[in-house]
C-alpha positions as CSV (number, residue, x, y, z in Angstrom):
1,X,165.7,147.4,90.5
2,X,164.9,147.6,86.8
3,X,162.2,145.3,85.4
4,X,163.3,143.0,82.7
5,X,161.9,143.8,79.2
6,X,160.0,141.1,77.5
7,X,161.4,139.9,74.3
8,X,159.5,140.9,71.2
9,X,160.8,137.8,69.4
10,X,158.0,135.6,68.3
11,X,158.1,132.0,69.4
12,X,157.8,129.7,66.5
13,X,154.9,127.2,66.6
14,X,154.7,123.8,65.2
15,X,152.6,123.6,62.0
16,X,149.3,121.9,62.3
17,X,148.7,119.2,59.8
18,X,145.6,119.5,57.7
19,X,142.8,117.1,58.8
20,X,141.4,114.5,56.5
21,X,138.8,116.3,54.3
22,X,136.6,113.2,54.2
23,X,136.2,112.9,58.0
24,X,134.2,115.3,60.2
25,X,136.5,117.4,62.4
26,X,134.6,117.3,65.7
27,X,137.6,118.8,67.7
28,X,139.1,121.5,65.4
29,X,142.5,122.9,66.4
30,X,143.3,126.6,66.4
31,X,145.4,127.9,63.6
32,X,149.1,128.5,64.3
33,X,148.9,132.2,63.8
34,X,145.9,132.5,66.1
35,X,143.9,134.5,63.6
36,X,140.1,134.6,63.8
37,X,138.2,132.5,61.3
38,X,134.6,132.3,60.1
39,X,134.4,128.5,60.3
40,X,131.4,127.0,62.1
41,X,131.1,123.6,63.5
42,X,127.8,121.8,64.4
43,X,126.6,118.3,65.2
44,X,123.3,117.3,63.6
45,X,121.1,114.3,63.7
46,X,118.2,113.1,61.6
47,X,114.9,112.5,63.3
48,X,112.2,110.3,62.0
49,X,109.4,111.4,64.4
50,X,107.5,108.1,63.9
51,X,106.0,105.6,66.3
52,X,104.7,102.0,66.0
53,X,102.1,100.2,67.9
54,X,100.5,96.7,68.3
55,X,98.8,94.6,70.9
56,X,100.1,91.4,72.5
57,X,98.2,88.2,72.6
58,X,95.9,87.5,75.5
59,X,97.5,87.0,78.9
60,X,96.8,83.6,80.3
61,X,94.8,85.1,83.3
62,X,92.5,88.0,83.2
63,X,93.3,90.6,85.9
64,X,91.0,91.6,88.7
65,X,90.6,94.9,87.0
66,X,89.5,93.3,83.7
67,X,92.7,93.7,81.7
68,X,93.6,90.9,79.4
69,X,96.0,92.4,76.7
70,X,98.9,94.8,76.6
71,X,99.1,97.7,74.2
72,X,102.7,98.4,73.1
73,X,103.9,101.6,71.5
74,X,107.5,102.0,70.2
75,X,108.9,105.5,69.9
76,X,111.7,105.4,67.3
77,X,113.6,108.6,68.2
78,X,113.4,108.0,72.0
79,X,114.0,104.2,71.5
80,X,111.3,103.8,74.2
81,X,108.9,101.0,74.7
82,X,105.6,102.2,76.2
83,X,103.1,99.9,77.8
84,X,99.4,100.2,78.6
85,X,97.1,97.4,79.9
86,X,93.9,97.1,78.0
87,X,90.7,95.1,78.6
88,X,90.0,94.2,75.0
89,X,91.1,94.7,71.4
90,X,88.1,96.9,70.7
91,X,88.6,100.2,68.9
92,X,87.7,102.5,71.8
93,X,90.1,100.7,74.2
94,X,93.0,100.8,71.8
95,X,92.4,104.4,71.0
96,X,92.4,105.4,74.7
97,X,95.8,103.6,75.1
98,X,97.3,105.3,72.1
99,X,96.2,108.7,73.3
100,X,97.8,108.2,76.7
101,X,101.1,107.3,75.0
102,X,100.9,110.1,72.5
103,X,100.3,112.7,75.3
104,X,103.4,111.5,77.2
105,X,105.5,111.7,74.1
106,X,104.1,115.1,73.2
107,X,105.0,116.5,76.7
108,X,108.6,115.4,76.4
109,X,109.1,116.7,72.8
110,X,109.0,113.3,71.1
111,X,105.5,113.7,69.5
112,X,105.3,111.6,66.3
113,X,104.4,112.9,62.9
114,X,103.9,109.4,61.4
115,X,102.4,106.4,63.1
116,X,102.7,102.9,61.7
117,X,100.3,100.1,62.7
118,X,98.7,96.9,61.4
119,X,96.3,97.0,58.5
120,X,93.4,96.4,60.8
121,X,92.3,99.6,62.6
122,X,89.1,101.4,63.2
123,X,87.6,104.8,62.2
124,X,87.7,105.7,65.9
125,X,91.5,105.5,65.9
126,X,91.6,107.4,62.6
127,X,89.7,110.2,64.2
128,X,92.3,110.4,67.0
129,X,95.0,110.6,64.4
130,X,93.2,113.5,62.7
131,X,92.6,115.2,66.0
132,X,96.3,115.2,66.9
133,X,97.5,115.8,63.3
134,X,99.4,112.5,63.1
135,X,99.7,110.8,59.7
136,X,99.3,107.1,59.7
137,X,100.4,104.2,57.5
138,X,99.5,100.5,57.7
139,X,101.8,97.6,57.0
140,X,101.0,94.9,54.5
141,X,99.2,91.7,55.8
142,X,101.4,88.9,57.1
143,X,104.5,91.2,57.1
144,X,104.9,91.7,60.8
145,X,108.6,92.6,60.6
146,X,107.8,95.9,58.9
147,X,106.1,97.0,62.1
148,X,108.9,97.7,64.6
149,X,106.3,97.2,67.4
150,X,106.6,93.5,66.8
151,X,110.2,93.5,67.9
152,X,109.3,95.8,70.8
153,X,106.7,93.3,71.9
154,X,109.2,90.4,72.0
155,X,111.7,92.6,74.0
156,X,109.1,93.6,76.5
157,X,107.6,90.1,76.9
158,X,111.1,88.7,77.6
159,X,111.8,91.4,80.2
160,X,108.4,91.0,81.8
161,X,108.6,87.2,82.0
162,X,112.0,87.3,83.6
163,X,110.5,89.5,86.4
164,X,107.6,87.1,86.8
165,X,110.0,84.1,87.1
166,X,111.7,85.6,90.2
167,X,108.4,86.4,92.0
168,X,106.9,84.9,95.0
169,X,104.6,82.0,93.9
170,X,102.0,83.0,96.4
171,X,101.3,86.3,94.7
172,X,97.8,86.5,93.4
173,X,98.1,86.0,89.7
174,X,95.1,88.2,88.9
175,X,97.1,91.2,89.8
176,X,99.7,90.9,87.1
177,X,98.7,94.1,85.4
178,X,99.9,96.1,88.5
179,X,103.5,95.0,87.7
180,X,103.6,96.6,84.2
181,X,104.7,100.1,85.4
182,X,107.9,98.9,87.1
183,X,108.6,96.6,84.1
184,X,108.2,99.6,81.8
185,X,110.6,101.7,84.0
186,X,113.3,99.1,84.4
187,X,113.3,98.2,80.7
188,X,113.6,101.8,79.4
189,X,116.3,102.5,82.0
190,X,118.4,99.9,80.2
191,X,117.9,101.5,76.7
192,X,119.6,104.6,75.3
193,X,117.7,107.3,73.5
194,X,118.4,107.4,69.8
195,X,118.1,111.2,69.5
196,X,120.0,111.8,72.8
197,X,122.4,108.9,73.3
198,X,123.7,110.2,76.7
199,X,120.1,109.8,78.1
200,X,118.2,106.7,78.8
201,X,115.0,106.1,77.0
202,X,113.1,106.6,80.3
203,X,114.8,109.9,81.0
204,X,114.1,111.1,77.5
205,X,110.4,110.4,77.6
206,X,109.4,110.6,81.3
207,X,112.0,112.2,83.6
208,X,115.3,111.5,85.3
209,X,115.0,108.5,87.6
210,X,116.5,108.9,91.0
211,X,116.9,105.7,92.9
212,X,117.5,107.6,96.2
213,X,114.1,109.4,95.9
214,X,112.2,106.5,94.3
215,X,113.6,103.2,95.4
216,X,112.8,99.9,93.6
217,X,112.4,96.3,94.9
218,X,112.0,92.9,93.3
219,X,108.4,92.7,91.9
220,X,105.8,90.7,93.8
221,X,107.8,90.6,97.0
222,X,105.8,89.9,100.2
223,X,105.9,92.4,103.0
224,X,104.2,93.5,106.2
225,X,102.8,96.9,105.4
226,X,102.5,99.3,108.4
227,X,99.1,100.6,109.2
228,X,99.1,104.2,110.7
229,X,97.6,104.6,114.1
230,X,94.6,106.8,113.0
231,X,93.6,104.1,110.5
232,X,94.0,101.3,113.0
233,X,91.1,99.8,114.8
234,X,91.1,99.0,118.5
235,X,93.3,96.0,119.0
236,X,94.0,96.0,115.3
237,X,97.2,94.7,114.0
238,X,100.0,97.1,113.3
239,X,100.5,95.8,109.8
240,X,98.8,94.0,106.9
241,X,100.1,91.5,104.4
242,X,101.0,93.3,101.1
243,X,102.8,92.6,97.9
244,X,105.2,95.1,96.3
245,X,104.0,96.0,92.8
246,X,106.0,99.1,92.0
247,X,107.5,102.5,93.0
248,X,105.5,105.4,94.3
249,X,106.7,108.0,91.7
250,X,105.1,111.0,93.4
251,X,106.1,110.3,97.0
252,X,109.5,110.5,98.6
253,X,111.1,107.1,99.3
254,X,107.8,105.3,99.2
255,X,106.8,101.9,97.8
256,X,103.5,100.8,96.3
257,X,101.9,97.6,97.7
258,X,98.8,95.7,96.8
259,X,97.0,94.7,100.0
260,X,94.7,91.8,99.4
261,X,92.6,92.4,102.5
262,X,91.5,95.8,101.2
263,X,91.8,95.0,97.4
264,X,93.6,98.3,97.0
265,X,97.1,99.7,96.6
266,X,98.8,101.5,99.4
267,X,101.9,103.7,99.3
268,X,104.1,103.6,102.3
269,X,107.7,104.0,103.5
270,X,107.4,101.7,106.5
271,X,107.3,98.0,105.9
272,X,109.0,94.7,106.8
273,X,110.1,92.6,103.8
274,X,109.3,88.9,103.9
275,X,110.9,87.5,100.7
276,X,110.3,83.9,99.8
277,X,113.7,83.1,98.2
278,X,115.8,86.2,98.0
279,X,117.2,87.4,101.3
280,X,117.2,91.2,101.7
281,X,120.2,92.8,103.3
282,X,119.6,94.0,106.8
283,X,121.4,96.3,109.3
284,X,123.1,94.6,112.3
285,X,123.1,96.7,115.4
């Protein structure tokens, strides 16, 4: 049987209309004659590489660890709000908090070149700027709107207070600073990175958050925390009263609890939730 010869006749193609020259062509179409071209297409964004910082007013209650204020740093490119508890507004304390935030941004590729802050700052903080080669500028007095950290403070305070409003009223109020880490995580998970819009602000600065590996719970929830057998005394109880304060980021499917009887935090994956108002879902066997 003879094979059929393919027709050499060229199939006409519909002409492609020229795109609007004033609009960026993000999805260019191939030319009708399928000829190679030397046109290049790229998507570019402008980075500011700047950060802002300021401190909140004093919290109504001083924590058991001596913290009374909250240091806020706002990273513009990442659109992230970073939080550090501080004991005072002294130069050394503020500088240590700024360095912690800077190192985190530097490790994720969001290190700032310019830092904006209030007109009151110390020589100790200036030395830190010089050490890490960060330029700084101060805003004019009484013009708080120029410092973007002021808006970040309002956003964080609203988020943090909403979490406190749903907490168990029996939670020791002097441990409020232990709740800041989860508030920082949940707030930045809700925000998109300005440089990488497909990522959350948390993923851009810290890492991808996996709820299956690192579960979360309502802050300040009461629970019975399991005590392992080797750490249990003779006729000791199998569990202790604890309060959920945040996730255990470096342990698989663990929670972090504050145990008042030991005045310490304990990371565990075995507990029995005892919520005051919100009923947790349970498995019926």
